[in-house]
N, C-alpha and C positions, 0 to 999 in steps of 0.2 A: 814585468820589466818595462812595458810601455809606460806605465805610470811614472817610473823613474825618469825615463827619457822625457816625458811631458814636464816633469818637475824641473829637471835640469835645463830644459829648453827655455824656460821662462826666467831664469836667473838674471839674464842681461837682455838688452835689446837685440843683440846678435850673438847667437850661440852656434859654434861649429863643432861637430863630432868628427874627429879625424884620427889620424895615426901619425906618430912623430916622423916616420920615414916616407910619407906620402907626398909625391910632388904635386898632385892636384890640390891637396890640403894646403900646401905652401902657396900655390898660386892664389887660391881663395883668400887666405889670410893676407897676402900681399895686396890684393885688390882692395879689400876693405881698409887696410892701413893707408894705402895711397888715397883712398877717399876720405880719410880722417875719421874713420869709424873706430870706436872702441869695441872690441869683441872679446869673447872668452872662448876657449877651446877645451874640449874634453878629449884627450888623446886616449883611445881605447886600448892601444897596445901597453899603456902604463897603468890601466885601471884593472884591479883584480877581478872586476865583473865585466870587463870590456867585451868579452866573447858573447855574453848574454845581451848586453846592450847592442852589440853589432847584429845580432840575430833579430832583435826588436826593430832596429832601423832598417834592416833589409826588408822586413815585411812592410814597413812604412813607405820606403823609397821604391820598393819593387825591383831591386837589383842587388847583386852581390859582386864585389864589396860595395857597401852602402856609403862609404866615406869618400869625400867629405859630405856630410849631411848638414845643411845650413838651415837654421831657424831664425827668422826675423820676427820680432814682436810675438814670440812664442809659437808662430806658425811655420810649419815645414815649407821651405822654399824648394828644397831638393839638393841635388848634387851639383858639381861644377858646371855642367852644361846648362842647367836651369838658371843658375846665378848669372852666368855670362850672357845668356839669351836675354834675361831681364835688363842687364847692364847695357847691351848693344841696342836694345829697343828703347832705352831711355826711361825705363820703368823701375830700375833698382834704387836710384837716388830718392825718388818720391816715396818709395816703400820704406827706405831707411828712415827718412824724415818722419813719416807717419808713426813709426815704431819708437821714435825718440832717440835714434841712433846718430842723427845728424841735426845740427842746429841751423845751419845756413842753407 
């Protein structure tokens, strides 16, 4: 299942694994939208193999629940706290530019 996660994580510059009813997932999606980033989301509660993907992500992220799990440029950035820490440190936008998610 980790192979499936890796494949899905490289489909776009920013890929979010989340759940449709997750407030932290909504916060991360809103942040990226406000930054002008085009992202894709895989909502695990709507995926027939979502539980398997969730277990694989939990191993990668090191916590349960693992959502939102954010990948930028195919690399795991982590959950909300990691994304927000990068943003507050001024490191998120350069990372997004490097991945081709932002043009300006």
